[in-house]
Steps between C-alpha positions, in 0.01 A plus 500: 500500500631844400460752783418853388428838655321800349622854569214728395345802673158471333308239698249422225775462236698269730200278569412484131856396419494235774175361362635485144816324619285234670302455178796453264766340725423238765872463579537858628396596851467867592613503862481875564370827355704804604354850445810721531878524497500516879305176543702331225830590667375369833367178351819426304704563815296254706430226243688280255520634147209371286543329164316775315399863561226689316621858549314819415738779393324806640399453864333746732819552701761481223640300208533124540854514356605628844462146636813404308696753706413299812506140377699295252192329359569188294142391442305543178325837470200594287451876496148635463438851369225718361744713302867585440578364155875543545510274804300233318750494215788480746345200674465317168861568401626375836290187501270615784130455439216746561124524506326808366192592702226394481654153499376263230489125561696414184778743588505364854535142372794594277674689780460208739632252242812713462547519877465122533784458252717748691425341834539145373808541282716778636368733771814711473371632166257712697793705624465694175260716699797641690655608169167658408500710816853617426406590143199702613720687746744621233473870406394428143257223581193718541560707189237322299395708200127547452331656202499879535264587216260346250467614140148546363386578146284812462410638157807366325727604786684314773434660838688400818300447819706494819433189706464721808200664328318171442223429750427148379511254211191314386401223261182510292571291190810721461725663760471861618687738726305758696667826603432693820326761283240242395627434146503147359746381235531164325819296535643224286584227752435127497407442865453663838787282623729670248397842628539394862863397446584851377367676809626557853285268711524737796320761285263285291286210621324232295156537656337243271529367145379828350681766704844614615460795736739773614500542880495881458175480303299341780247726670339239725438129544146378564469194727229240440344247738628210288859630554531621142627852434421774253780744417372848412731716290536875538302752293473558207541124454165327524643156565425248774708182514395180677751299705406143588479366855809285434710796387370744763767424768785537251350823365468642853866423572608668173275803562597540866880487469 
């Protein structure tokens, strides 16, 4: 039996992940759910290292990477994150797996299969996470380049629109950008995923399949009894964006950073 812990500050997200693990992997036992860096440090000090850790990146009291300053962890680690495209790419390069919230069962199965191979064949391979932490700490590591402007076609002209002036992106058969002034312009892109990769995930959030929203464009968030959310954009934009119950905790963490 593989012993695992979950480090996650959103209780609902942690319980959902625990339930999905039990559904797709009967050989993994979640022995503890830890809601903060403080509780994680205390638990790791008082208990034997588990075989596997599911570790959220952004916690309420800091960044989970700080745990590696206290402990020389040799166990397999699956990072979970609602954003930060650069970190995701780094994990893939270094052989460390990740789950993008909300966690899908197929992605979870693949991540667990990879961890079984690491645990069964050569646990020392998981030490690549230490190299990842070092890489992220280098001065140039965070200098990820995001798209600064988008070019639109208007009356046989190419017009640049600064990314900072884009309130949101939407999909309605084709893709559009919406400026803070309320203008809408068509874009030639193949997918919302392609657009998402070009943007700073601290500034833009994938609210649902149809919308990427700029945090500075949000006027208010309406709460519903079924735990869904509606994001209301600032005037003159007449746009309301639904966020599902499953994505609501991740959205709240992104919005309240």
